[in-house]
N, C-alpha and C positions, 0 to 999 in steps of 0.2 A: 458505165458508158460515159465517155468524156463529151464535152459540149460539141466538139466538131462532129463526132460520130452521131450524136443525138440529132443535130441539125440535118445531117445527111439522110438519116433514116426516118425522121418524123415527117408525116404528111401534114404540114401546117395548115393547108387549106381545109383538110378534113377536120382537123382539131378545132379550128376557130371559124370555119365558114358559116356557122349558124348566126354569127353576128351580122353578116351581110343581109340575111333574111329578116333580121330584127331591125337593124338601123339603116338598111340600104347599102349598096356597094360603096358609095362615097363615105358614109358614116363609118363603115367597117374599115375602110382604108385609113381614115383619120385615127381611129383607135389603134390600129396596128402600127401607125407611125408615131404614137404618142410617147412622151417622156413623163413619167409620173414619179414624184418623190413621196415616200412614205416616212414620216417622222414618228418614231415610237413603234416598236414591234411587240407590244404586249397583247393583252386580251382583245383589243380592238384592232390595232395596226397590223398584227399578223394576219388576221382574216381579210383586211382590206388589201394587203399585198397579195395574198393568195388569189383573191377575186380578180384583180386586174391582171395578174399573171395568166390566169385561166381564160382571159379575154384576148390574149395574143398581143399585148402591148410590146413596142420595140425596146423600150428602155425603162429600167427601174433604178432609182437610187434609194437605198435603204439606210436609215440613220437610227442608231441606237448604241449605247455603250454597255448595256446589260448583258449578262450571261444567263442561260436557261437554268432555272432551279426547279426542284421537284414540286414546289408550291405553284408553279406555272401550269402544270399539266391539266388542271381542271378547266382552263379557258383559253390557252394559247395553241394555235394550230401546229406550230413547229416544235412544241414541247413534248418530247417522248423519252422513254428510257434511253434510247440510243443517242439523244442530243443533250442530255444533262451535262452542264458545265461548259457547253459550247457557246460561243458568242452568238447572240440572237441574229445578227445580220448574216453571219456565215451559215447558220442552220437554215435560214430562210432562202439564201442564195442557192444552197444545195437542193433544197426542195423545189425551187422554181426551175432549176435545170432539168428536173424530171418532168415538169409540166410543160414548159415552153423553152426548149433548148436554144431557140433563136434569140431569146430576150437577153439584152445586155444589162447585167446587174452590177451596179457599183455599190460597194459597202463602205459606209463611213462610221467608224466606231468612236462616236462622240455623243455627248448630250448637247442639244441646241441651247444657246443662250444669246442674249442681246449682243455680246461681243463677237461671236463667231458666225452669226447669221446675217446675210446669206453667203459670206465668203467661203464657207466650207463646200458650197456647191461648185465653186470655180467656174462660174458662168461666163466670165469675161465681159468686156464692154460691148455694148450693142447687141446683147442677146435678145432673142425674140420672145416676149412674154407669152405669146400665143402657143409656143412650143413646149410650155412647161405647166404642169399642174401639181399642186401640193396637197397631200392629205395629212393634216396635223392630227396625229393620234397620241400626242404626248400628254402628260398630266402635270406639267409645270407651268404655272400661270405666266411667269416672266418670259419663258420661251414662246408660249402661245401668243402672247402680246406682241413680241418682236416679229414673229412670222406674219401675223395678221396685219400689223402696221405696214410692213414691207410689201405685202401682197396688194394692199389697197393703193399704196403709192406707186407701185410698179405695174399695176393692172394685171397681176398674175392670178390665175384661177386658184383659189384655195378653199378648202372646206375644213372647218375646225370641229373636232369631236369633243363632246362634253364628257362628264363623269358617268361611267357605267356602274360604279360601285354602289351597293346599297339599293339596287333595283332588281325586281323580279319579273316584270311583265314586258316581254319582248315586243308584244303587239302595241305597246304605248310609244314606241320610238318614232320620232318624226324629224323633219328637216325644215328649218325656216331661217330667216335672217336673224343675226345675233341680237338685234334690237327687240325681237319678239320672244326670245328664249325665257322660259320660267323653270323653276324647280331644278336649277343646276348652279350650285355655288361656284364651280370652277369657271364656267362661261360668264357668270355674272361678274366675277372678279376681273376677267379679261375685258369685258365690256366697260367696266368702270375705268380700268387703266387706259384703254384705248381713247376714251373720252377725255380723261384728265391729262394724259401725257402725250397723246398723238392727235388731238383735235378731231377725233371721230365725231360723226353727226350725233347730236343730242336729240334731234327730232327726226322721225322718219327712219329709213333703212340705213344701216351702217355699211352694208356691202360685204359682209362676211357670212357665208352660208354655214350653218351649224347643225350638228346632229345632237339631239337631246331627247329626254323623256320627261313628260309632265307628271309622271308617277312620283309621289313623295318619296324622298330618300328614307329607306329603312335603317334606323340607327343600329349600330352593332349590338348584338345580344350581350348582356352583362356577363362577366366571367363567372358569376355565381350560378348562372344557368347550367353550366357544365361541370362546375366544381361541386356545387351543392344544390342540385335541382329542387330539393325539398323546400328551399327558402325563396324561390321565385315568387314575387308578389303579384297581386292583381294588377298593379300599375305596370309592371314589366310586361304582363300579357297583353294589356291594352296597347302598349307602345310597340311591342315586337311580335305580337301574335304567338302562336304555339311554337314558333321556331325557338322561342326562349327556352323551351324544354328539349329541343332536338339538336341544337347547334353543337358542332365538334370544337368550336372555339377558333376556327381558322378565320383570321381577319385580313383579307387581301385588299388591294386598292386603297392604300393609306388608311387602313383600319376598318374599312367597310367590307362586308362579304361580297362575293361576286359570283356570277352565274354565266356560263358560256352562252346560254341562249340569248342573254342580253348583250354581253360584250361582242359576240360575233355579229349580232344584228346591227349594232352601232357601226362596226367596221364595214359590213356589207352594204348598209345604207350609204355610207360615205363613198364607197367604191362605185355603187350604182349611179349615184348622182354625178360623179366625175365622168364616168363613161358616157352618160347621156349628154353631159355638157360638151365633151370632146366630139362626140358624133355630130352634134349640131341639130 
């Protein structure tokens, strides 16, 4: 089914009409007119993109340079046997076309950094900041800092997602201002850089909504746990729990283990916050 055929045959009011009953007619219209940018389409961002697509948004800009690998299948919604090796932005665009064929999806195959943000969005002079919302689901602190500093200065709505690796408890995920985040080294480093390099507030709220979990980060299980389980020490068990005896050694998210229940919750929390903000 091509996109034109999909739009012609899809009953978009039937697909997305429940948002009007939840947010009201005006709120539903604002969501359906929204332009949302999702930066990073991994275990967090792919779920955020899926959620806003299933909410009938008009435009999505997807930004990521990675390709889907088999190790992504445990936590990324677009990672399937049929998409292995495909660019993540392309796999997500094809998936969204089956969900919301009216959605205009722009794909940018790049990693965000301080030098290319926000020029890669090609916003032009005089763009209306109220027409744009950014979900930062990337895991590079310099990129996160650049996006957050720009959003504060430009008054663009942005939510920044912290590190989901090394966490097990999805029900511990929450959203708060960056100034109040704990137990998240990635967001802590971003906060430090915003204050040092971009004059962010040192007292009170910084003005960047953040998704994080106060669950302590579970350190990676030692390699000896799966190479030679008989030599796991009592100290290992205290630090890592009985996972020290059960791990298969897969270390995702920059060396930390990862769980779809947690990564998807981070992404869905970010998407829900954004939709509520847009609806007003």
